[in-house]
N, C-alpha and C positions, 0 to 999 in steps of 0.2 A: 375472266380468270383462266389460267392455264392449268393443265394437269400436272406439270412438273413444278409450277410455282416460280420459274425463273423470270418470266415476263411480268408476272404479278409483283414480285419483289422489286424488280427494276422500276416498274411504274410507281410503286409505292414510295420509293425513294425521292421521286420528283414532286410529290404532293406537298402543298402548303398545309399549314395547320387546319385552316378552316375547311379545306377540301377533304382532308382525312377525317376530321370530326364529323362533317356532314355525311360522308359515306359510312362511317362507323355507326352513326345514328340509324341510317337506313338498314344496315346489316342487322343491328339489334332488333329493329322493328320487324324485319322479316323472320328472324328466329323466334321472336315472341309470338308472332301471328301463327306459326306452325304451318302445317300443310305442305311441308317440303319433305323430300325423301331423306333418308339417313345420309346418303352421299352428298346431297345438296346442303344439308345442315352442317356436315363436317367442313365442306368447302367454305360456307359462310363463316363458320367459327374460325377457321384458319385465316380468312381474310380479315375478320375482326381483330384477331391477335396482331396481325401485321399493321393494321391501321392504328391500333392502340399504341404500338411501339413508335410509330411515326409521331403521334400526338405527344407521347411522353418525351421523345427527343426534342421536339419543338419547345415544349414547356420547360425542360431542363436547360435548354439553350437560353431561353428568355430569362430564367431565374439566374443563370450565371452572368448574363449581361447586366441584369439589375443589381446583383451583388457587387459586380465590378464597378458599376457606376456609383453605388453607395459607398464603396470603400475608398474611392478617390478623394483626396483632400480638395476641398472647395478652394478655387483660386480667387484671389481678390477681384471683386467686381462681378462675380458669377453668383446669381441667386440672392444677392443682397439688394435691397431697395434703399438707396441713399437719397432719393428725392423727397 
């Protein structure tokens, strides 16, 4: 993490869903475990918020793709078993 958040934000944008989710789980675990300073806790919280946004964007994108696929009319021969 950086103090100004610029590198963190840039690095967060390149994370895949699973990477962001796994890191978010680790952030939550560390926060729940306690034993960190206030400054460390705030930095972890901010990182967790960024990771949650990444996960949310991935899930919203997946939902949009699914909705689009379901909205398309089925073409003849697709998804039908005529055998």
